[in-house]
C-alpha positions in Angstrom: 0.0 0.0 -0.1 2.9 2.3 0.7 3.8 2.1 -3.1 0.6 3.7 -4.1 1.0 7.4 -4.7 -0.7 9.9 -2.1 -1.3 7.2 0.3 1.1 8.9 2.8 -1.3 11.8 3.3 -4.2 9.6 4.2 -1.9 7.4 6.5 -0.7 10.7 8.1 -4.2 12.0 8.8 -5.5 8.7 10.1 -2.4 8.3 12.3 -3.0 11.7 13.6 -6.6 11.0 14.2 -6.0 7.9 16.3 -3.1 9.5 18.4 -0.1 7.9 16.6 2.0 11.0 16.4 5.2 9.3 15.6 3.6 7.6 12.6 2.2 10.9 11.6 5.6 12.5 11.5 7.0 9.4 9.6 4.4 9.6 7.0 4.9 13.4 6.6 8.9 12.8 6.4 8.2 10.1 3.6 6.1 12.6 1.7 8.8 15.2 2.0 11.5 12.7 0.8 9.6 11.7 -2.2 8.9 15.4 -3.2 12.5 16.3 -2.7 13.7 13.1 -4.7 11.5 14.1 -7.6 12.4 17.8 -7.6 16.1 16.9 -7.6 15.5 14.4 -10.4 13.7 16.8 -12.4 16.3 19.5 -12.0 19.0 17.0 -13.0 17.1 16.0 -16.2 15.9 19.5 -17.1 17.7 20.8 -20.3 16.4 23.9 -21.6 18.3 23.7 -25.0 16.5 20.6 -25.7 13.1 22.3 -25.4 14.2 25.1 -27.7 16.1 23.2 -30.3 14.2 19.9 -30.5 14.2 18.4 -33.9 
């Protein structure tokens, strides 16, 4: 279930609702890690010259 996108937000909310604050923080940390990884990957792969000079 953890491999399905956006489940971490639901898990964080339900964990907070039942009082499992450590699991809430873990879920939020996982969401931040995913976001940081994808931003880093997109920055690394971004090449503006390819966008302009695409043939």
